[in-house]
DODOPA-745204 format. One record per residue: residue in one letter; y, z, x of N, C-alpha, C in turn. Coordinates in steps of 0.05 Angstrom, whole numbers, padded with zeros to 5 digits, always signed. Example, Ala and Ser with C-alpha at 12.3 -4.5 7.8 and 13.67 -1.06 7.14 Angstrom:
a-00114+00156+00264-00090+00156+00246-00066+00156+00264s-00045+00142+00257-00021+00143+00273+00001+00157+00258
//
This chain:
m-00039+02368+03134-00036+02344+03122-00033+02343+03092k-00016+02327+03078-00015+02326+03053-00041+02309+03039i-00051+02322+03019-00069+02310+02999-00056+02299+02973s-00062+02274+02966-00052+02266+02943-00077+02255+02925y-00075+02252+02899-00091+02244+02884-00083+02236+02856k-00099+02221+02843-00090+02211+02818-00115+02203+02802t-00112+02200+02775-00132+02182+02761-00119+02156+02753y-00136+02137+02748-00121+02109+02742-00144+02093+02727f-00132+02073+02711-00152+02055+02698-00157+02031+02716n-00179+02026+02722-00188+02005+02741-00185+01976+02728d-00163+01964+02728-00162+01941+02714-00172+01915+02730r-00187+01923+02752-00203+01901+02767-00232+01895+02753l-00237+01919+02735-00263+01912+02721-00261+01904+02690k-00280+01900+02678-00280+01894+02651-00276+01919+02633q-00268+01912+02615-00257+01935+02594-00283+01945+02582v-00283+01970+02574-00308+01977+02560-00301+01995+02539n-00322+02000+02519-00311+02016+02495-00317+02043+02497f-00292+02057+02494-00293+02086+02493-00291+02099+02467h-00313+02097+02449-00309+02109+02423-00296+02092+02408g-00297+02069+02402-00277+02052+02387-00253+02040+02402m-00245+02049+02422-00220+02042+02440-00229+02024+02464m-00220+02000+02468-00224+01984+02491-00208+01993+02511t-00221+02000+02535-00205+02007+02555-00215+02003+02583f-00199+02002+02605-00214+01996+02634-00224+02022+02639p-00248+02024+02655-00256+02049+02668-00238+02069+02679l-00246+02094+02676-00227+02109+02692-00239+02117+02718y-00221+02116+02739-00224+02119+02767-00211+02141+02778v-00219+02148+02803-00203+02174+02814-00197+02160+02842q-00172+02171+02851-00163+02164+02880-00156+02187+02892v-00165+02189+02918-00156+02212+02936-00150+02202+02960t-00125+02210+02971-00114+02202+02996-00110+02224+03015f-00117+02221+03038-00115+02246+03060-00117+02230+03090a-00101+02239+03105-00099+02226+03135-00096+02198+03133r-00083+02190+03118-00079+02157+03115-00104+02144+03107k-00120+02156+03098-00148+02142+03083-00149+02149+03056t-00159+02128+03042-00160+02134+03012-00191+02128+03003h-00201+02142+02985-00226+02141+02970-00221+02134+02942f-00235+02117+02932-00235+02108+02907-00262+02113+02892f-00270+02124+02865-00293+02126+02857-00293+02131+02826k-00313+02127+02813-00314+02124+02783-00313+02158+02777s-00296+02156+02753-00292+02186+02741-00319+02190+02728y-00330+02215+02735-00354+02229+02728-00353+02236+02695y-00325+02244+02689-00326+02254+02657-00321+02233+02643f-00309+02209+02653-00308+02184+02635-00334+02175+02629e-00353+02171+02647-00381+02166+02644-00394+02182+02629l-00389+02211+02628-00405+02231+02614-00399+02228+02584f-00372+02226+02579-00362+02227+02553-00360+02201+02535s-00365+02178+02553-00371+02154+02540-00399+02149+02527k-00415+02168+02530-00439+02165+02517-00438+02170+02488e-00455+02154+02472-00453+02151+02445-00458+02180+02431r-00476+02200+02446-00477+02224+02432-00455+02243+02433y-00433+02234+02443-00410+02251+02443-00390+02241+02423f-00401+02222+02408-00387+02213+02383-00397+02222+02360l-00381+02238+02342-00387+02248+02314-00384+02228+02295k-00400+02216+02276-00399+02203+02255-00418+02212+02233i-00404+02217+02211-00420+02231+02188-00422+02212+02164p-00447+02196+02158-00450+02174+02139-00438+02182+02112g-00423+02166+02100-00413+02170+02070-00387+02184+02073t-00375+02191+02094-00351+02205+02098-00334+02188+02117s-00309+02193+02117-00292+02177+02135-00290+02195+02165i-00305+02215+02168-00304+02230+02191-00316+02214+02216a-00305+02204+02237-00311+02194+02262-00297+02197+02284e-00301+02214+02300-00286+02221+02326-00302+02229+02348g-00289+02225+02370-00302+02235+02394-00279+02240+02418p-00290+02250+02442-00266+02259+02461-00243+02237+02463d-00221+02251+02470-00193+02236+02475-00195+02229+02504i-00184+02203+02515-00183+02200+02537-00166+02219+02558l-00145+02228+02545-00126+02251+02554-00144+02273+02564q-00163+02281+02544-00178+02307+02553-00196+02300+02577v-00206+02280+02579-00223+02267+02600-00203+02273+02627i-00181+02258+02625-00166+02263+02652-00160+02287+02658g-00156+02312+02639-00150+02334+02644-00174+02348+02657l-00200+02342+02652-00221+02352+02666-00223+02341+02695e-00219+02319+02700-00213+02306+02726-00193+02321+02744t-00170+02322+02730-00147+02336+02745-00158+02365+02752a-00168+02380+02734-00175+02405+02739-00198+02408+02765v-00215+02393+02763-00237+02396+02783-00231+02384+02814i-00208+02365+02810-00200+02356+02838-00178+02378+02849k-00164+02389+02833-00147+02414+02841-00162+02435+02853f-00187+02442+02838-00200+02464+02846-00213+02461+02875i-00223+02433+02879-00235+02428+02907-00212+02428+02929t-00191+02416+02921-00171+02417+02946-00163+02441+02950e-00161+02463+02933-00150+02487+02939-00171+02504+02954r-00199+02496+02950-00219+02512+02964-00216+02502+02994h-00204+02482+02999-00207+02474+03029-00180+02473+03044p-00163+02490+03044-00136+02489+03055-00132+02477+03083g-00154+02489+03099-00158+02485+03129-00174+02464+03138d-00197+02456+03121-00216+02444+03131-00225+02418+03111f-00202+02410+03100-00207+02387+03078-00215+02358+03091s-00234+02345+03080-00236+02315+03084-00249+02300+03063l-00240+02273+03067-00250+02259+03046-00280+02260+03039d-00296+02260+03056-00323+02261+03057-00333+02292+03044l-00322+02311+03050-00326+02335+03041-00316+02336+03008f-00293+02325+03006-00284+02326+02974-00304+02313+02959k-00314+02285+02965-00334+02271+02948-00359+02286+02946k-00367+02300+02967-00395+02317+02961-00390+02338+02943e-00366+02353+02947-00361+02374+02927-00354+02364+02898y-00345+02342+02897-00337+02333+02870-00362+02325+02856d-00381+02314+02872-00406+02305+02859-00424+02331+02850y-00414+02355+02863-00431+02380+02854-00415+02394+02832y-00391+02399+02836-00375+02420+02821-00369+02404+02791s-00363+02381+02791-00355+02366+02769-00379+02363+02745k-00404+02364+02754-00428+02363+02741-00428+02381+02716d-00433+02368+02693-00437+02388+02670-00468+02400+02666l-00468+02428+02666-00496+02437+02668-00516+02428+02647c-00501+02428+02622-00518+02419+02599-00529+02389+02604d-00515+02373+02614-00525+02344+02616-00543+02345+02642e-00542+02362+02661-00562+02364+02683-00589+02374+02672l-00586+02394+02653-00612+02406+02648-00624+02392+02625e-00610+02374+02608-00618+02364+02584-00646+02345+02591s-00644+02328+02608-00664+02307+02611-00692+02318+02617g-00690+02343+02632-00716+02358+02635-00726+02374+02611f-00707+02379+02594-00714+02390+02568-00728+02370+02549i-00716+02347+02551-00725+02322+02535-00751+02319+02543d-00759+02317+02565-00788+02314+02578-00806+02333+02566y-00796+02359+02565-00814+02378+02554-00820+02377+02526l-00797+02368+02509-00805+02363+02482-00826+02337+02477y-00821+02319+02495-00840+02294+02491-00869+02303+02494t-00870+02316+02519-00903+02328+02525-00908+02351+02508f-00890+02366+02493-00899+02384+02477-00911+02373+02451f-00898+02355+02438-00907+02339+02415-00930+02319+02416y-00935+02309+02444-00957+02296+02449-00982+02314+02451d-00978+02337+02460-00997+02356+02461-01006+02369+02436e-00985+02368+02417-00993+02380+02389-01002+02356+02370g-01007+02337+02382-01018+02312+02366-01000+02299+02352l-00974+02296+02358-00950+02284+02343-00936+02267+02364p-00949+02245+02370-00940+02225+02387-00917+02207+02376a-00915+02204+02354-00891+02189+02342-00868+02204+02338l-00870+02229+02336-00845+02252+02335-00838+02250+02366a-00858+02252+02382-00850+02252+02413-00836+02227+02420e-00841+02203+02411-00827+02180+02419-00799+02177+02408t-00801+02189+02381-00774+02188+02366-00754+02203+02379i-00763+02229+02389-00745+02247+02400-00736+02234+02428k-00753+02222+02443-00744+02209+02470-00728+02187+02463a-00726+02172+02445-00711+02147+02438-00688+02161+02431g-00685+02178+02408-00664+02185+02397-00644+02206+02414s-00656+02214+02434-00639+02233+02453-00620+02216+02466k-00616+02192+02466-00597+02173+02478-00572+02175+02456f-00577+02184+02436-00555+02181+02418-00548+02209+02404t-00567+02228+02405-00561+02254+02392-00569+02277+02415v-00554+02297+02415-00556+02320+02434-00580+02336+02431a-00596+02341+02451-00622+02353+02447-00622+02379+02432f-00598+02394+02438-00596+02421+02424-00597+02417+02392d-00581+02395+02383-00581+02390+02354-00607+02379+02344i-00627+02363+02361-00650+02360+02354-00667+02385+02349v-00664+02401+02362-00682+02432+02361-00672+02446+02337r-00644+02442+02329-00634+02458+02307-00647+02445+02281d-00653+02422+02284-00660+02407+02257-00693+02407+02257l-00704+02414+02283-00736+02416+02280-00740+02446+02272k-00724+02462+02274-00726+02489+02261-00726+02487+02230k-00713+02469+02218-00716+02467+02193-00740+02448+02184g-00749+02431+02200-00771+02411+02192-00797+02424+02199l-00798+02439+02217-00828+02448+02227-00835+02472+02212n-00860+02478+02212-00872+02505+02202-00863+02525+02222n-00857+02551+02215-00850+02574+02235-00867+02576+02257t-00893+02573+02255-00913+02579+02278-00908+02559+02295l-00909+02532+02292-00901+02512+02310-00876+02511+02322y-00857+02519+02306-00828+02522+02320-00825+02545+02340e-00840+02568+02333-00837+02588+02352-00851+02586+02374k-00872+02568+02374-00890+02561+02400-00871+02541+02415l-00859+02525+02402-00839+02509+02417-00818+02522+02434i-00806+02541+02422-00787+02557+02434-00800+02572+02457a-00820+02587+02446-00833+02603+02470-00842+02588+02494n-00855+02565+02491-00864+02551+02512-00844+02540+02530s-00819+02536+02515-00796+02524+02533-00786+02545+02559f-00792+02568+02552-00781+02590+02571-00800+02585+02595y-00824+02576+02595-00841+02575+02617-00840+02543+02629y-00838+02520+02611-00845+02495+02620-00821+02481+02618a-00797+02490+02612-00771+02470+02610-00751+02485+02624p-00730+02471+02631-00707+02482+02647-00692+02499+02624p-00676+02516+02633-00663+02540+02616-00638+02524+02598y-00646+02499+02586-00626+02483+02571-00613+02497+02546l-00633+02509+02531-00629+02521+02506-00607+02545+02509p-00613+02566+02526-00591+02585+02527-00565+02574+02539v-00564+02556+02559-00541+02542+02575-00521+02527+02549y-00538+02518+02535-00522+02498+02512-00512+02519+02487g-00532+02536+02485-00522+02555+02465-00500+02570+02470f-00496+02580+02496-00473+02593+02504-00449+02576+02509m-00453+02553+02518-00427+02535+02520-00417+02529+02490k-00432+02526+02469-00420+02525+02443-00407+02548+02436e-00410+02570+02446-00396+02595+02435-00367+02594+02452v-00367+02581+02478-00342+02587+02490-00326+02560+02491k-00337+02536+02481-00323+02514+02479-00320+02503+02451k-00299+02483+02447-00296+02472+02422-00301+02442+02424w-00308+02430+02401-00313+02398+02399-00287+02388+02405p-00287+02365+02418-00310+02348+02425-00317+02353+02460m-00300+02373+02473-00307+02374+02499-00327+02395+02504l-00351+02389+02498-00375+02407+02496-00388+02403+02525c-00377+02417+02544-00394+02418+02568-00384+02440+02589i-00405+02449+02604-00395+02469+02621-00403+02463+02649t-00385+02464+02664-00385+02453+02693-00392+02470+02715r-00405+02459+02735-00410+02474+02757-00386+02490+02767m-00364+02479+02764-00338+02495+02774-00336+02513+02757e-00339+02515+02733-00338+02538+02712-00359+02557+02719w-00381+02547+02723-00405+02564+02730-00399+02585+02754e-00383+02576+02773-00375+02592+02797-00358+02620+02787l-00348+02619+02763-00331+02642+02756-00349+02667+02748a-00341+02689+02760-00359+02715+02753-00356+02719+02723e-00336+02717+02713-00338+02725+02682-00351+02706+02666i-00353+02683+02674-00373+02663+02659-00404+02673+02662k-00412+02679+02687-00439+02687+02690-00448+02716+02676k-00422+02731+02675-00425+02758+02659-00427+02755+02630a-00414+02735+02623-00414+02732+02592-00438+02714+02583f-00450+02699+02601-00475+02685+02596-00499+02706+02595m-00498+02723+02614-00517+02743+02617-00518+02758+02593a-00495+02767+02582-00498+02781+02557-00506+02766+02533f-00501+02737+02533-00509+02719+02514-00539+02719+02512v-00552+02714+02538-00583+02712+02540-00594+02737+02526k-00584+02761+02535-00599+02786+02529-00592+02791+02497s-00571+02779+02485-00568+02779+02460-00586+02761+02440h-00586+02735+02451-00595+02714+02437-00629+02706+02445y-00633+02710+02469-00660+02707+02479-00672+02729+02497p-00676+02751+02481-00684+02779+02494-00710+02773+02509e-00728+02755+02503-00755+02750+02518-00748+02740+02547m-00727+02731+02549-00717+02720+02577-00705+02738+02594d-00712+02734+02619-00699+02750+02639-00672+02739+02648a-00650+02745+02639-00623+02737+02641-00618+02732+02674g-00623+02750+02691-00619+02746+02719-00637+02725+02733k-00660+02721+02721-00678+02697+02737-00667+02671+02720v-00656+02674+02696-00645+02646+02684-00620+02635+02703i-00603+02658+02709-00580+02649+02727-00590+02634+02751e-00612+02651+02762-00621+02644+02791-00634+02611+02789q-00647+02607+02765-00657+02580+02759-00632+02558+02759i-00612+02569+02743-00591+02549+02743-00576+02544+02769d-00572+02567+02784-00560+02563+02812-00572+02544+02830l-00602+02545+02824-00616+02526+02841-00624+02503+02832y-00617+02497+02805-00625+02472+02790-00613+02446+02803r-00626+02424+02807-00615+02397+02810-00628+02380+02795s-00616+02363+02780-00624+02344+02762-00634+02318+02780
//
């Protein structure tokens, strides 16, 4: 049976602000065996977040993801799933796999890492900084927060922050650091679909061994494979 799919702007809903552009929310439609499922675009929701919009004070720089780039990601994951199931496809199976393979690993791991930062700075007697980081993470990527902390903290405290994260936080730092090496702004994500590729895991293992030699690269990959946000 034929599988058909498309992305579309759901004009039955109110328009939303997508980085300065008012638009109807992006939805996905999949039809199979005369039945159709409609659901919200994961990538539209993800890249609508303010922290994916780059604005530099005092300059004219203000940019974020383009809606066509978001549609491209949706098309890629839909095609990936339908091609995985040439003989056993169903709409229920599709939605289950869409919810898994479309997910951005960085986004999945980030909330647990923010919780780690929050606890770490409370334990270090810096509750105001802990609260600031927790609130600011809605607008700023956690990896960039850590980058700035490297400049602002003394070396001993910063090194403790990184070392403890290997034991008390999900492996967000190596995943995001790797992603930044293989992706370009503004589409900074690495999906579960991409993570399935053997060459991605091989490149990630090499990255961890080079940038985080204290970590067991094999165990980090196992953590990521098993992780659910």
